[in-house]
C-alpha positions as CSV (number, residue, x, y, z in Angstrom):
1,M,155.1,95.5,84.0
2,T,157.6,98.2,85.9
3,D,160.5,96.6,85.5
4,L,159.9,95.8,82.1
5,L,159.2,99.5,81.3
6,T,162.4,100.1,83.5
7,Q,164.5,97.8,80.9
8,L,162.8,99.3,78.0
9,N,164.0,102.7,79.1
10,G,167.0,102.2,81.0
11,G,165.5,104.0,84.1
12,N,163.2,105.5,85.9
13,V,163.3,108.8,84.4
14,P,162.4,108.5,80.7
15,T,159.7,105.8,82.1
16,L,158.1,109.3,84.1
17,D,158.7,111.0,80.7
18,L,156.8,108.3,78.8
19,L,153.9,109.0,81.4
20,F,154.1,112.4,81.0
21,L,154.2,112.4,77.2
22,L,150.4,110.2,77.5
23,T,149.2,112.7,79.6
24,L,150.1,115.5,77.3
25,V,148.9,113.9,74.7
26,A,145.5,113.5,76.4
27,L,145.3,117.0,77.3
28,L,145.9,118.1,73.5
29,P,142.7,118.8,72.2
30,S,141.4,120.0,74.9
31,L,144.5,123.0,75.1
32,V,143.9,122.7,71.5
33,V,140.5,124.7,71.9
34,M,140.7,126.4,74.9
35,M,144.3,128.3,74.8
36,T,144.5,128.7,70.9
37,S,142.3,130.3,68.2
38,F,140.9,127.2,67.3
39,T,137.6,128.1,69.3
40,K,137.2,131.4,67.4
41,T,138.2,130.1,63.8
42,I,135.7,127.4,63.7
43,I,133.0,129.6,65.0
44,I,133.3,131.9,62.3
45,L,133.9,129.6,60.0
46,S,130.3,127.7,60.5
47,F,128.7,131.1,61.0
48,A,129.8,131.7,57.6
49,R,128.6,128.6,56.0
50,N,125.0,128.8,57.7
51,A,124.5,132.1,56.4
52,M,124.9,131.2,52.7
53,G,122.6,128.4,53.6
54,V,124.9,125.4,52.5
55,Q,124.4,123.1,55.3
56,Q,126.7,120.6,54.6
57,A,129.3,122.4,52.0
58,P,132.1,122.3,52.8
59,P,131.3,119.4,55.5
60,N,132.4,119.5,59.5
61,M,135.5,117.2,58.9
62,V,136.5,119.9,55.9
63,L,136.3,122.6,58.5
64,V,137.7,121.5,61.7
65,G,140.9,120.7,58.9
66,I,141.0,124.3,57.7
67,S,140.4,125.4,61.9
68,L,143.5,123.5,62.8
69,F,145.8,124.2,60.0
70,L,144.9,128.0,60.2
71,T,145.8,128.0,64.0
72,L,148.8,126.4,63.6
73,Y,149.6,129.0,61.3
74,I,148.6,131.5,63.6
75,M,150.0,129.9,66.5
76,S,153.0,129.0,64.9
77,P,155.3,132.1,66.5
78,V,154.5,131.0,70.4
79,L,154.9,127.5,69.0
80,D,158.8,128.5,68.2
81,E,159.0,130.2,71.0
82,V,158.0,127.3,73.3
83,N,160.7,125.3,71.1
84,E,163.1,127.3,71.6
85,Q,162.6,128.5,75.7
86,A,161.0,124.8,76.8
87,Y,161.4,121.8,74.5
88,Q,164.7,122.1,73.3
89,P,166.5,123.1,76.5
90,Y,164.7,120.1,78.2
91,L,166.2,118.0,75.5
92,R,169.4,118.8,76.4
93,E,168.6,118.2,79.9
94,E,169.6,121.7,80.5
95,I,165.9,122.4,82.6
96,S,164.4,119.8,84.5
97,Q,160.7,118.3,83.9
98,Q,158.8,121.4,86.0
99,E,161.1,124.4,84.4
100,A,160.5,123.1,81.0
101,M,156.9,123.1,82.1
102,E,157.0,126.6,83.4
103,R,158.6,128.1,80.3
104,M,156.2,126.8,78.1
105,I,153.6,128.7,80.1
106,V,154.9,131.6,79.3
107,P,154.5,132.1,76.1
108,M,151.0,130.8,75.7
109,K,149.9,133.2,78.5
110,R,151.1,136.2,76.5
111,F,149.2,135.3,73.4
112,M,145.8,134.9,75.6
113,L,146.8,138.0,77.2
114,R,147.0,139.9,74.1
115,N,143.7,138.9,72.9
116,T,141.9,139.5,75.8
117,E,139.9,141.6,76.4
118,M,140.7,143.9,79.8
119,A,137.4,144.1,81.2
120,T,136.5,140.6,80.5
121,L,140.0,140.1,82.7
122,E,138.9,142.5,85.2
123,N,135.8,140.6,85.6
124,F,137.0,136.8,86.3
125,V,139.8,138.2,88.3
126,E,137.1,139.8,90.9
127,M,134.9,136.5,90.4
128,S,137.6,134.4,91.6
129,G,138.6,136.6,94.5
130,T,142.2,136.8,92.7
131,Q,144.6,139.3,94.3
132,V,144.8,142.6,91.2
133,Q,148.1,142.6,90.0
134,D,150.1,145.5,88.2
135,D,151.5,142.8,86.1
136,V,148.4,140.8,84.1
137,E,151.3,138.1,83.8
138,E,151.0,137.3,87.1
139,Y,148.2,136.1,86.6
140,P,147.0,132.3,87.4
141,L,146.1,130.3,83.9
142,T,142.5,129.9,86.3
143,V,142.1,133.2,85.4
144,V,143.6,133.8,82.1
145,V,142.0,130.7,79.9
146,P,138.3,131.6,81.1
147,S,139.2,135.5,80.2
148,F,140.3,134.3,76.9
149,M,137.9,131.7,76.0
150,T,135.0,134.4,76.9
151,T,136.4,136.8,74.5
152,E,137.1,134.2,71.4
153,L,133.5,133.5,71.8
154,K,132.3,136.7,71.9
155,K,134.7,138.1,69.0
156,G,133.4,134.9,67.4
157,F,129.7,135.5,67.8
158,T,130.4,139.3,66.9
159,A,132.0,138.4,63.7
160,G,129.4,135.5,62.7
161,F,126.3,138.3,63.2
162,L,128.8,140.7,61.0
163,I,129.1,138.1,58.1
164,Y,125.3,137.7,58.0
165,L,124.2,140.7,57.6
166,P,125.0,140.9,53.7
167,F,123.3,137.3,53.3
168,L,120.7,138.6,54.7
169,L,119.9,141.5,53.0
170,I,120.3,139.4,49.6
171,D,117.7,137.0,51.2
172,I,115.2,140.0,52.0
173,I,115.6,141.3,48.4
174,V,115.0,137.9,46.5
175,S,112.2,137.5,49.0
176,T,110.6,141.0,48.3
177,T,111.2,140.9,44.8
178,L,109.7,137.1,44.2
179,M,106.4,138.6,46.3
180,S,106.0,141.8,43.9
181,M,105.9,139.5,41.2
182,G,103.3,137.1,42.6
183,M,105.8,134.1,42.9
184,V,104.8,133.4,46.2
185,M,104.8,129.4,45.7
186,L,108.3,129.6,45.0
187,P,110.9,129.2,48.2
188,P,113.2,132.2,48.0
189,A,116.0,130.3,49.7
190,M,116.5,128.0,46.3
191,V,116.5,131.4,44.0
192,S,118.9,133.4,46.6
193,L,121.5,130.5,47.3
194,P,122.7,131.3,43.8
195,F,123.4,134.7,44.7
196,K,124.7,134.4,47.7
197,L,127.6,131.4,46.1
198,L,128.5,134.5,43.4
199,V,128.8,137.0,45.5
200,F,131.1,134.8,48.1
201,V,132.9,133.5,45.0
202,T,133.4,137.2,43.5
203,V,134.6,138.7,46.7
204,D,136.8,135.7,46.9
205,G,135.4,135.2,50.8
206,W,137.4,132.3,52.2
207,Q,140.7,134.3,51.3
208,L,138.7,137.3,53.0
209,L,138.0,135.0,55.7
210,F,141.4,133.9,56.3
211,S,143.0,136.6,56.1
212,G,140.5,138.4,58.4
213,I,140.8,135.6,61.0
214,A,144.6,135.5,61.1
215,Q,145.1,139.2,61.2
216,S,142.6,139.7,64.1
217,Y,145.5,138.1,66.9
218,R,148.5,139.8,68.1
């Protein structure tokens, strides 16, 4: 099998490149979740759907697709930098595979650090026993990635709470109105749902959500 791969690829280096590529593809879903804006985006969109009271509209597949493309839009400057500084020089055989990996990590780490709360980063530095650095870019990924993920979860749930408030207010108003009219047998959710959809569409809610998510990153 090894001889066949060697004949097909013309040597050992292309074979190693193929193995490296397969490994990278296998880890790609985890990297997207841990090191990009995908996590916060999908959390905010899920909260918005639940706050409106429509459990399956849009369906999960649509939310994931929107989150992926919005993540690609947010991460495009970082991906361009990775392509220029690491991938293209590696294709031109100007740098080694190890140096290409090191160059790829730098833009990703800068992006995560720009969007990580310093208090969270300092907490993980203290828990890991890592020596405090003057330049935060010198911290390893084992500290930067969990700090970034924790910050993303915090910001995602905070945004979800703020999204819930206006819809909760509509539910309270509708419920109180129905009770005052003596219509206690009519489910408030059935009446409030059209009002919540009307408000969301009127204020162009999806555009506000998308632009808010994109502008929240530095």
